[in-house]
C-alpha positions as CSV (number, residue, x, y, z in Angstrom):
1,M,13.3,-113.0,-2.5
2,S,17.0,-114.1,-3.1
3,D,18.4,-114.7,-6.6
4,S,18.9,-118.4,-5.5
5,T,15.1,-118.8,-5.7
6,I,14.9,-117.3,-9.1
7,E,17.7,-119.7,-10.1
8,Q,16.0,-122.7,-8.6
9,I,12.8,-121.9,-10.5
10,L,14.7,-121.6,-13.7
11,K,16.6,-124.8,-13.3
12,L,13.5,-126.7,-12.3
13,A,11.7,-125.4,-15.5
14,S,14.5,-125.9,-17.7
15,Q,14.7,-129.6,-16.8
16,R,11.1,-129.9,-18.4
17,A,10.8,-127.1,-20.8
18,D,12.7,-125.9,-23.8
19,A,13.0,-122.3,-22.4
20,A,11.9,-120.4,-19.3
21,E,11.6,-116.8,-18.2
22,V,11.2,-115.9,-14.4
23,Y,9.6,-112.4,-13.6
24,Y,10.1,-111.3,-9.9
25,L,8.0,-108.3,-8.7
26,S,7.9,-106.8,-5.2
27,S,6.0,-103.5,-4.5
28,Q,4.9,-101.5,-1.6
29,D,2.6,-98.6,-1.5
30,T,2.0,-96.4,1.6
31,P,-1.2,-94.1,0.7
32,I,-1.9,-91.2,2.9
33,E,-5.4,-89.9,2.2
34,F,-7.3,-86.8,3.6
35,E,-11.0,-86.6,2.4
36,N,-13.5,-83.8,3.1
37,N,-10.7,-81.8,5.0
38,R,-9.9,-85.1,7.2
39,L,-7.4,-87.6,7.5
40,K,-9.1,-90.7,6.2
41,S,-6.6,-93.5,6.1
42,L,-3.0,-94.8,6.3
43,Q,-2.6,-98.3,5.3
44,T,0.5,-99.9,3.7
45,K,0.0,-102.4,0.7
46,A,2.6,-104.9,-0.2
47,L,2.8,-107.3,-3.0
48,Q,5.5,-109.9,-3.8
49,G,5.4,-112.6,-6.4
50,V,6.7,-114.3,-9.4
51,A,5.6,-115.1,-13.0
52,L,6.9,-118.1,-15.0
53,R,6.5,-118.2,-18.7
54,L,8.1,-121.2,-20.6
55,I,8.0,-123.0,-23.9
56,Y,7.2,-126.6,-23.8
57,K,6.6,-128.7,-26.9
58,G,6.5,-125.4,-28.9
59,K,3.7,-123.9,-26.9
60,I,3.7,-121.0,-24.4
61,G,2.9,-121.9,-20.8
62,F,2.3,-119.2,-18.0
63,A,1.9,-119.3,-14.4
64,S,2.2,-116.9,-11.3
65,S,2.2,-117.1,-7.7
66,T,2.8,-115.0,-4.5
67,D,3.6,-118.1,-2.5
68,L,7.3,-118.4,-3.2
69,T,7.6,-121.6,-1.0
70,R,5.8,-123.9,-3.7
71,I,7.9,-123.5,-6.9
72,D,7.3,-127.0,-7.8
73,D,3.6,-126.2,-8.1
74,L,4.3,-123.2,-10.1
75,V,6.4,-125.1,-12.8
76,D,3.7,-127.8,-12.8
77,A,1.1,-125.1,-13.6
78,A,3.0,-123.4,-16.3
79,I,3.5,-126.8,-17.9
80,Q,-0.1,-127.8,-17.8
81,T,-1.2,-124.2,-19.3
82,A,1.3,-125.1,-22.3
83,E,-0.7,-128.0,-23.2
84,I,-3.5,-125.9,-24.1
85,G,-1.4,-122.7,-24.9
86,D,-0.8,-120.7,-28.1
87,P,2.2,-121.7,-30.2
88,A,5.5,-120.3,-29.4
89,E,5.9,-117.8,-32.1
90,F,8.7,-115.8,-30.4
91,E,12.0,-116.4,-28.4
92,L,12.7,-115.4,-25.0
93,A,15.3,-112.9,-24.4
94,S,18.9,-113.8,-24.5
95,N,22.3,-112.4,-23.6
96,F,21.4,-109.3,-21.3
97,H,23.0,-108.6,-18.0
98,L,22.0,-105.3,-16.2
99,K,21.8,-104.3,-12.5
100,G,20.3,-100.8,-12.4
101,P,21.4,-98.1,-9.8
102,E,19.8,-98.1,-6.4
103,T,18.2,-95.0,-5.2
104,T,19.9,-92.9,-2.6
105,Y,16.7,-90.9,-2.0
106,T,15.0,-91.0,1.3
107,P,11.2,-90.4,0.8
108,P,9.3,-88.3,3.6
109,T,7.9,-90.0,6.6
110,T,4.2,-90.7,7.0
111,Q,4.2,-88.1,9.8
112,E,5.9,-85.5,7.5
113,L,3.3,-86.1,4.8
114,V,0.4,-86.0,7.3
115,E,1.5,-82.5,8.4
116,N,2.1,-81.5,4.7
117,G,-1.6,-82.6,4.1
118,K,-2.9,-80.6,6.9
119,N,-1.0,-77.5,5.7
120,L,-2.2,-77.7,2.2
121,I,-5.8,-78.0,3.4
122,E,-5.3,-74.8,5.5
123,Q,-3.8,-72.8,2.6
124,V,-6.6,-74.0,0.5
125,H,-9.2,-72.6,3.1
126,A,-7.2,-69.4,3.6
127,Y,-8.4,-68.7,-0.1
128,N,-11.8,-69.9,0.3
129,P,-13.0,-72.0,3.4
130,D,-16.1,-73.5,1.5
131,I,-13.9,-75.7,-0.6
132,M,-13.9,-79.3,0.7
133,V,-10.3,-80.5,0.1
134,D,-9.1,-84.1,-0.6
135,V,-5.4,-84.7,-0.5
136,G,-3.5,-87.9,-1.2
137,F,0.1,-89.0,-1.1
138,H,1.6,-92.3,-2.3
139,V,5.0,-93.5,-1.3
140,R,5.7,-96.4,-3.6
141,S,8.8,-98.8,-4.1
142,G,9.1,-101.3,-6.4
143,R,11.7,-103.9,-7.6
144,V,11.7,-106.2,-10.5
145,K,14.3,-109.1,-11.4
146,I,14.0,-111.0,-14.6
147,A,15.9,-114.1,-15.7
148,T,15.7,-116.5,-18.5
149,T,17.4,-119.8,-19.6
150,R,19.1,-118.0,-22.3
151,D,21.5,-115.9,-20.1
152,V,19.5,-112.8,-19.3
153,Y,19.6,-111.6,-15.7
154,A,18.4,-107.9,-15.0
155,E,17.4,-106.1,-12.1
156,R,15.8,-102.5,-11.5
157,S,14.2,-100.6,-8.7
158,S,12.3,-97.3,-8.2
159,Q,11.2,-94.9,-5.4
160,I,8.2,-92.9,-6.3
161,V,6.3,-90.3,-4.2
162,S,3.0,-88.9,-5.8
163,G,0.9,-86.1,-4.5
164,T,-2.6,-84.9,-5.5
165,I,-4.8,-82.1,-4.2
166,A,-8.6,-81.8,-5.2
167,G,-11.1,-79.2,-4.1
168,N,-15.0,-79.4,-4.4
169,L,-16.9,-76.2,-4.2
170,V,-20.7,-76.2,-4.2
171,V,-22.5,-73.1,-4.6
172,G,-26.3,-73.5,-4.9
173,E,-26.6,-75.8,-8.0
174,D,-23.2,-75.2,-9.0
175,F,-20.4,-77.9,-8.4
176,M,-17.0,-77.4,-9.4
177,Q,-14.0,-79.8,-9.0
178,A,-10.5,-79.0,-9.4
179,Y,-7.2,-81.0,-8.8
180,S,-3.6,-80.9,-9.2
181,Y,-0.9,-83.4,-9.0
182,D,2.8,-84.1,-8.9
183,V,4.9,-87.4,-9.3
184,A,8.3,-87.5,-8.2
185,R,11.2,-89.9,-8.7
186,D,14.1,-90.0,-6.4
187,R,13.4,-86.1,-5.5
188,P,11.0,-84.2,-3.1
189,L,7.5,-83.7,-4.3
190,D,6.7,-79.9,-5.2
191,T,3.6,-79.4,-2.9
192,N,3.7,-75.6,-3.3
193,S,3.4,-76.0,-7.1
194,I,0.6,-78.4,-6.9
195,L,-1.2,-76.0,-4.5
196,Q,-0.6,-72.7,-6.6
197,S,-1.8,-74.7,-9.7
198,L,-5.1,-75.5,-7.8
199,L,-5.8,-72.1,-6.5
200,E,-5.2,-70.7,-10.0
201,K,-7.8,-73.0,-11.5
202,Y,-10.2,-71.5,-8.8
203,R,-9.2,-67.9,-9.5
204,L,-9.9,-68.5,-13.3
205,A,-13.2,-70.0,-12.8
206,E,-14.6,-67.3,-10.4
207,H,-16.8,-65.8,-13.2
208,P,-19.2,-67.8,-15.2
209,A,-18.9,-67.6,-19.1
210,S,-20.9,-69.2,-22.0
211,I,-20.1,-70.2,-25.5
212,T,-22.5,-71.1,-28.3
213,S,-22.1,-74.3,-30.1
214,G,-20.0,-74.0,-33.2
215,S,-16.2,-74.4,-34.4
216,Y,-13.6,-72.6,-32.4
217,P,-9.9,-72.3,-31.5
218,V,-9.3,-74.9,-28.6
219,L,-6.3,-75.0,-26.4
220,F,-5.7,-78.3,-24.5
221,T,-3.4,-77.8,-21.6
222,P,-0.7,-80.7,-21.0
223,R,-3.1,-82.4,-18.5
224,A,-6.1,-82.4,-20.9
225,A,-4.0,-83.3,-23.9
226,A,-2.3,-86.3,-22.2
227,S,-5.7,-87.8,-21.1
228,T,-7.5,-87.1,-24.5
229,L,-5.1,-87.0,-27.2
230,G,-1.9,-88.7,-26.0
231,S,-3.6,-92.0,-25.1
232,L,-5.1,-92.0,-28.6
233,F,-1.7,-92.0,-30.1
234,D,-0.6,-94.6,-27.6
235,T,-3.4,-96.9,-28.8
236,I,-3.0,-96.4,-32.6
237,L,0.8,-96.8,-32.4
238,S,0.9,-100.2,-30.8
239,G,2.2,-103.0,-32.5
240,Q,-0.7,-105.3,-31.4
241,A,-3.3,-102.8,-33.0
242,V,-1.1,-102.7,-36.2
243,V,-1.1,-106.6,-36.4
244,Q,-4.7,-106.9,-35.6
245,K,-5.4,-104.2,-38.6
246,A,-7.1,-102.2,-36.0
247,S,-4.8,-99.1,-36.2
248,P,-5.5,-96.6,-38.9
249,L,-1.9,-96.2,-39.1
250,A,-1.2,-99.9,-39.9
251,D,0.1,-99.4,-43.6
252,K,1.1,-95.6,-43.3
253,I,4.8,-95.8,-42.4
254,G,6.6,-92.9,-44.3
255,E,3.4,-90.9,-44.8
256,T,3.0,-87.2,-43.5
257,L,-0.3,-87.3,-41.9
258,F,0.0,-84.8,-39.2
259,D,1.4,-81.0,-39.0
260,E,5.2,-80.9,-39.5
261,R,5.7,-79.4,-35.9
262,F,4.3,-82.6,-34.5
263,T,6.9,-85.2,-33.2
264,F,5.9,-88.1,-30.9
265,F,8.6,-90.1,-29.3
266,E,9.3,-92.4,-26.1
267,D,12.6,-91.8,-24.1
268,P,12.9,-94.5,-21.4
269,T,15.6,-92.5,-19.9
270,L,13.5,-89.6,-18.9
271,G,10.9,-89.1,-16.1
272,P,9.4,-90.9,-13.2
273,S,8.7,-94.1,-15.1
274,A,12.1,-94.3,-16.8
275,C,13.4,-98.0,-17.0
276,P,16.6,-99.6,-18.7
277,F,14.7,-102.6,-19.7
278,D,11.1,-104.0,-20.2
279,D,9.2,-106.6,-18.5
280,E,10.6,-109.4,-20.8
281,G,14.3,-108.5,-20.4
282,T,14.7,-106.6,-23.6
283,P,16.7,-103.3,-23.4
284,T,14.5,-100.2,-23.8
285,T,15.4,-97.5,-26.4
286,R,14.5,-94.0,-27.4
287,K,12.3,-94.1,-30.4
288,T,10.7,-91.4,-32.5
289,L,7.4,-92.8,-33.7
290,I,5.9,-89.7,-35.6
291,D,8.7,-87.3,-36.8
292,K,7.7,-84.0,-38.0
293,G,4.1,-85.3,-38.9
294,T,5.5,-88.4,-40.5
295,V,4.7,-91.9,-39.2
296,T,8.1,-93.7,-38.8
297,G,7.3,-96.7,-36.6
298,F,5.2,-98.4,-33.8
299,Y,6.2,-100.3,-30.5
300,W,6.4,-103.8,-29.9
301,D,6.6,-106.6,-27.2
302,R,8.0,-109.7,-28.3
303,R,5.0,-111.6,-29.1
304,W,3.5,-109.1,-31.3
305,A,6.8,-108.3,-33.0
306,A,7.3,-111.9,-33.9
307,R,4.0,-112.0,-35.6
308,A,4.8,-109.0,-37.7
309,G,8.3,-110.3,-38.6
310,V,10.0,-107.4,-36.6
311,Q,12.1,-106.9,-33.6
312,S,10.8,-106.2,-29.9
313,T,11.4,-102.6,-29.3
314,G,11.6,-103.3,-25.4
315,N,8.0,-102.3,-24.8
316,G,6.7,-105.6,-23.3
317,F,5.1,-104.5,-19.9
318,R,2.9,-106.1,-17.3
319,G,0.2,-105.3,-15.0
320,G,1.5,-106.8,-11.7
321,L,2.1,-110.4,-12.2
322,S,0.3,-110.8,-15.5
323,R,1.6,-111.8,-19.0
324,P,3.5,-109.1,-20.9
325,G,1.7,-106.8,-23.5
326,P,2.8,-103.9,-25.5
327,D,2.9,-100.6,-23.8
328,L,5.1,-97.3,-23.7
329,T,7.3,-96.5,-20.8
330,N,6.3,-92.8,-21.5
331,F,5.2,-90.8,-24.4
332,C,6.7,-87.4,-25.2
333,I,5.6,-84.5,-27.6
334,S,8.2,-82.0,-28.6
335,P,7.4,-78.4,-27.4
336,G,6.7,-75.6,-30.0
337,N,8.2,-72.1,-30.0
338,T,5.4,-69.8,-28.6
339,S,4.7,-69.1,-24.9
340,T,1.3,-70.6,-23.5
341,Q,0.3,-66.9,-22.9
342,D,0.9,-65.8,-26.3
343,L,-1.2,-68.8,-27.5
344,I,-4.0,-67.6,-25.5
345,A,-3.6,-63.8,-26.5
346,S,-3.8,-65.0,-30.1
347,M,-7.3,-66.4,-29.5
348,D,-10.2,-64.0,-30.6
349,E,-12.9,-66.4,-29.4
350,G,-12.2,-70.0,-28.2
351,L,-11.9,-72.5,-25.3
352,I,-9.3,-73.6,-22.8
353,I,-9.5,-77.3,-21.7
354,E,-8.1,-77.9,-18.5
355,Q,-9.8,-81.1,-17.3
356,V,-12.0,-83.6,-19.1
357,L,-14.4,-86.2,-17.6
358,G,-13.0,-89.6,-18.0
359,A,-11.1,-90.3,-21.0
360,G,-14.1,-89.7,-23.0
361,Q,-13.0,-91.1,-26.4
362,S,-15.8,-92.2,-28.7
363,N,-13.6,-94.4,-31.1
364,Q,-9.9,-94.6,-30.2
365,L,-8.9,-96.8,-32.9
366,A,-10.2,-94.5,-35.5
367,G,-8.4,-91.7,-33.8
368,E,-11.7,-89.9,-32.9
369,F,-12.3,-88.2,-29.5
370,S,-15.4,-86.6,-27.9
371,V,-14.7,-85.1,-24.4
372,N,-17.0,-83.4,-21.8
373,L,-15.2,-80.6,-20.1
374,D,-14.8,-81.3,-16.4
375,L,-13.1,-77.7,-16.3
376,G,-12.6,-75.3,-19.1
377,Y,-12.4,-71.6,-19.7
378,K,-13.7,-69.2,-22.3
379,V,-11.2,-66.9,-24.0
380,E,-12.3,-63.5,-25.5
381,K,-10.0,-61.2,-27.3
382,G,-6.9,-63.1,-25.9
383,K,-8.1,-63.0,-22.2
384,I,-9.6,-65.9,-20.1
385,V,-12.9,-64.4,-19.1
386,G,-14.3,-67.2,-17.0
387,R,-15.3,-71.0,-16.6
388,V,-17.9,-72.8,-19.1
389,K,-20.0,-75.6,-18.0
390,N,-22.2,-78.1,-19.9
391,T,-19.7,-78.1,-23.0
392,M,-18.1,-80.8,-25.2
393,V,-15.5,-80.9,-27.6
394,A,-15.2,-83.4,-30.3
395,G,-12.9,-84.1,-33.4
396,S,-10.4,-86.7,-35.0
397,I,-6.7,-86.4,-34.3
398,F,-6.0,-86.4,-38.0
399,E,-8.1,-83.2,-38.7
400,A,-7.1,-81.6,-35.7
401,F,-3.2,-82.1,-36.3
402,K,-3.6,-80.9,-39.8
403,N,-5.1,-77.8,-38.4
404,L,-2.6,-77.3,-35.5
405,A,-2.3,-73.5,-34.6
406,D,0.9,-74.0,-32.5
407,L,2.4,-76.0,-29.6
408,S,3.5,-74.3,-26.4
409,S,7.3,-73.8,-25.8
410,E,6.8,-74.7,-22.1
411,A,6.4,-78.8,-21.7
412,E,5.4,-80.5,-18.3
413,W,5.4,-83.9,-16.9
414,V,1.8,-85.2,-16.6
415,G,1.7,-88.1,-14.0
416,G,4.8,-90.1,-14.4
417,A,4.6,-91.0,-18.0
418,A,3.7,-88.2,-20.2
419,Y,5.7,-85.0,-21.2
420,L,4.0,-82.6,-23.4
421,P,3.3,-78.9,-24.2
422,S,0.0,-77.3,-24.5
423,M,-1.7,-77.6,-28.0
424,L,-3.8,-75.0,-29.5
425,F,-6.0,-76.1,-32.7
426,Q,-7.4,-73.7,-35.1
427,Q,-10.8,-75.3,-35.1
428,L,-12.7,-78.0,-33.2
429,G,-16.1,-78.9,-33.0
430,V,-17.8,-77.5,-29.8
431,A,-21.4,-78.3,-28.5
432,S,-22.6,-76.4,-25.6
433,R,-26.0,-76.6,-23.7
434,Q,-27.0,-73.5,-22.3
435,S,-28.3,-73.6,-18.8
């Protein structure tokens, strides 16, 4: 879509509304999927569309469309929704111009990824031919343009390749699923690292182990920590949860609620999901939300920031062509000073959580979690002795982070939007059903 179309929509909207914002999105996704050792699908999906948000007679109107030929109808629809819309408590972005750099990276061809997939399956079968292997690659490109009647024009693009390898092994009544993945932006995928990670999970799980219910040291790997603990912090640090009085941190700014080795921050210049501005045209910035255990701030989009009487922090993001809401570009947890191997060696008897089933949180807004282990290992006298089954771990992030044993010195990207170390807690509740 040419910039002249965006200007045309803005011009039409500004003739009728007090202020307007045009958000343009185009994306393309080519998935290459192998299921149960065989190539299953290759099909490119593309989306292109525009969302219009405007302020009309003091109210917010919104409409979106994937038909870029009927811009009069788009403006009409946005005006109509404004008549029954919420009062405009915030102003649209102003005085911002940025054109992000274009990528020079050329992603692998579909044929190269198909060959890569076959090769990965062969290598898993060289370890154990009974494992049913699924491999998935996605080649995604996206472009966002945003303009407002208050002198904003910004544009950014991304080129992301992701790869997942999963194995299913059935032995009698025992079923084990393990997976590994990598998300790469403007660089090749590290498929060998994904493969070695998967094989290591199977090696560690070769022997069964059991644990009785009780309180134990529990180590979350970065992947398990991201899905269980990271998403809890994501929820309770949102400005929306604060305004709605749903966050337990709402009135806790300046209070030290966690171990002082714990620092939680967002850095929009890092990682696959890095971006210089949000989906409202507000520049993004690095921000520390929990600094050495002390709650220092929240993240905001324009709407919820206005309700709280604060400024947007550049965290207004959209799913597709929807209205924006508060979200993080990424979340990062500062690593510690002890290697993961030394953390494991320090455990006399305990658990390692590698994969959890679903997100599993019982009460996100209270900071409580309860997760069933999809894949976990028993540690005895500092050594991994085998895989545990039918086991669940529960706790509260407030208690857990007051009883933090340590954070690993190694940290890694999990998916495109979380960067964190392994975390060892001194005591968490473990419930185990003996088979």
